[in-house]
N, C-alpha and C positions, 0 to 999 in steps of 0.2 A: 568146644561146643558152641553152636550158633545161638544167638539170642532168641528167646521165645518171641514169636510174632503174635500179638494179641489183636486180632481183627475186631474193631469196635464199631458197631453200627448203632443207629438210633433206636431200633426196635420197632416192631409193628405187631398188631393183632391179626394182620392179613396173612393166612397161610401161604399164599403165593409169594408174598414178600419175604417171609421167613425162609422159604425154600430157596429163593434166589440168593440170599446171603449165605446160606449153607453151601449152595453150589459154588459160589465164588470162593469160599474158604477151602472147599474140597479141591477146586482148581489150583489154588495156591499149594496145597499139600502135594498134589500130583506133580506140579512143576518143580517143587523143591522137597523131595521126599525126606531129606535130612532135617528139615525144619520142624520144630514143635509149634504147631499153629493152634491157637485157642480162640474161642469166640466170646465176646462180651458186648454189653449194651449200656447206653446212657439213659434210656427211658423205656418204658412199656414192658420189656422182657427182662428176664434174669438169665444168667448171673450179671451183676453190675460190674463195671469196669474195674473199680477199685479192688474188689475182692479177687477177681481173676488175675489182676496184675500183681497183687501181693503174693498170691500163690505161685505164679510163674517165676517171680524173682527168687522166692524161697527155694523152689525146685531147681532152678538153674544154678544158683550159688554165684560166687564171685567169678568174673571172667578176667582174662588177661588184657586189661585196659579198655575193654568195650562194655557196652551195657548188657545186662542179663536178660532184659526184655524190652521190646519195642511195641508201643501202642500205635497201630496204623488205623487212623480214623476212616471208616468206610462211609465217608461223608464227602459230598462233591465240592463243598466250600467250607471256609472257616466260619466261625460263629460261636454262639454261647456254649454249645456242647464241646467244641474243640478247645476254646479259650478258658472255659470254667471247669466242666465236668472232667474232661480228660487231663487237662493241666493240673487240676487239683488232685486227681488220683495219682499221677506221676510224682507230684511234690510230696504227697503223703507217704508214699512208699519209700522214696529216697530219704525223707526225714526220719523215718522209722528205723533205718539201717537194716531192712529186711534181708539184704544180701549178705550180711556179715553174721556169723554164728554168735558173736559176743554182743551184737546189737550196735556196734560202732561202725565207722566207715571202713571201706575195704578198697583195694586197688581194683578198679573196674567194677562191674556189677551195677546194681541199680536199674533204673528204667529211664527211657526217653520216649518222647512222643514224636512220631513222624508228621509230616504235613498231610493235610487232607488230600483226597484223590485229585481234585481239580484245582486250578486248570491244568490240563495236560494234553499234548497233541493227540494222543491216542483216543482221548475222550471225544475230540472233535471228529476223528475218523469214525468212531462208533455212532455219534449223532448223525453224521452224514449217511451212514448205512441204514440207520433207523428211518430216516427221511426217505431214502430210496426204496426201502421195503414198503413204506406206506404208499408211496407213489405207485409201486407195482400193484398194490391191492386196490387203490382208490383212484388212480390217476387216469391219464396223465395230468400232472399239475400244470396250471396255466401261468403265463407271466404275470397276470393280474391277481392271482391268488396271493393271499398274505400269509406270511410265516411268522409265528410267535414262538419264542423259546420260553418254556415254563420251568423255573427253578423253585426250590423250596423257599429260599429267602431267609434273611437274617437282618437284624437291626445293626449288625457290625458292618461298618462302611467297607471294609476290605472284602467282605463277601460279595457285595454288589459289584465291586471293581473286578473281582475274579469272574463273576458271571458275565459281565460286559465283555471281558476278554474272550471268553468262550463264544459269546454271541457274535462278536466281530469276526473271529476265525471261522465260525460256521457260515456266516454270510459270504465271506470270501470264497469258501469251499463251494457253496451252492451257486454262487454268482447271482444272488438276489438279496434284497434287504431282509433282515431278521430283527425283530423287536424283542428285547428282554422283558420278562414279567415274572412275578413272584407270588408264591402261595401265602407268604406272611413276611412281616418284618421290613419290607421295602416296597416301593411303588414303581411302576403300576402293578396292581394285583392282576392275576390271570384273567378273571372275567372282564375287567375293565379294558385290559389290553386287547382281548378278543373283540369286544364291542367296538373299540376304537379302530381296530384293523378292518372290521367289517364296514364301518362307516366310511373310512378313508377309501376303501375299495369300491364304494358306491353300491354295496348290497344293502337291501332294506333290512332293518332290525328284525332278528328272528329268522332270516332267510337261511337256507342251507343249500347252497348250490351243489349240484352233482356234476361229474365230468360230462362235458358236452353241452351243458346248459349255459345260459347267459349270465348267471349270477356268479361272481367271484366267490371263492371259498376261503376260509381261514384254517390253516394247518398249524397245529401246535406240536412243536418238537419237545418231548418230555425230557428235560434235563434233571431227572429224578433217578435215583439208583434202582429202585424196585417198586413193585406194587405196594400200595399202602394208602394212608390217609390223604397225602397230597396228590397222588395220582387220581384217587377217587374224586377229589375236588376239581382237578383239571378236566376230568371226563364230564363234569357237570357244568363247565364254564361256557359252553355254547359254541365250541369250535366244530367245524365240519369233519375234520380228521385229527386224530391224536396219535402220535407215534408210540411205539413201545418204549418203555423206560431203558436206561442205559444198560441194565443187566440183561435186557432182552425180553422176548415174549414170556408170558406166564407159562409155567410148566416146562420151561426149557430144561433139558436134562443136564446140560453142562454149561459152565460159565463161558462167556466170550473170552478167549485167550488174551485178547488185548486188555481187557479189564483186569485179568489176573496179572498181567505184566505191569499195569499201573500200580497195583498193590505192592508188587515186589520192587518196583522202582522207588517207591516211598520208603519201604523197609530198608533197602540198600543205602539210600541217601542218609537216613537217620543213623545207621551204623557208621557210616563214613564221616559223619559230621562231628 
């Protein structure tokens, strides 16, 4: 029996964000029909990851040398939720002996946590496509337009390092500079990065250049999984163009198959480790 995949996202009150995460997990189910895929959250929504993980391990029972359940963080970078909430849930389940009928240890079973979704080459592919879609809708973009990548952010240094890796890869893909920015936890924050990019491009504060006009524009590439609080703040940050998030346009009926593959890559790597 395959280990249960517990897809764990931050959680959001935004119905479009909730639908995007459900579509992603439905895409995982479609790609691997034999997998038991369950949804959990670290904040805002229920059920919380600890409860889902404990039930998944109980249902799966002991396995032949492998984990009974794998938590795949549906988060683009490491941070508090990965290092504390998810790690604590995994440790609690393993310490409780949930996988063993007598409450003791067993051969195999238990739970492990996979790495967060980013950085990953397929995510860079997706971001480049979101940029291209925005250019098709609002372009053509000019060489003097500025590009800012907006990530959720974390005070964990490794998170900023991962975002910088994605930013560098996207800049290479696009053939133009890209500046990293953050919604919280790290600097520069998105509004400050947008303002700095506009000033550096020589556009007056508050200007909003359109295609074919003299004022350079600021394009924000949303390195955010789905609609929700952080995307709303990005939309308010003063950019001229904001791309769709990684999961795609709101109300998309199916998940991007590349994002599904990233989830499965993380799951497979956790099983193999």
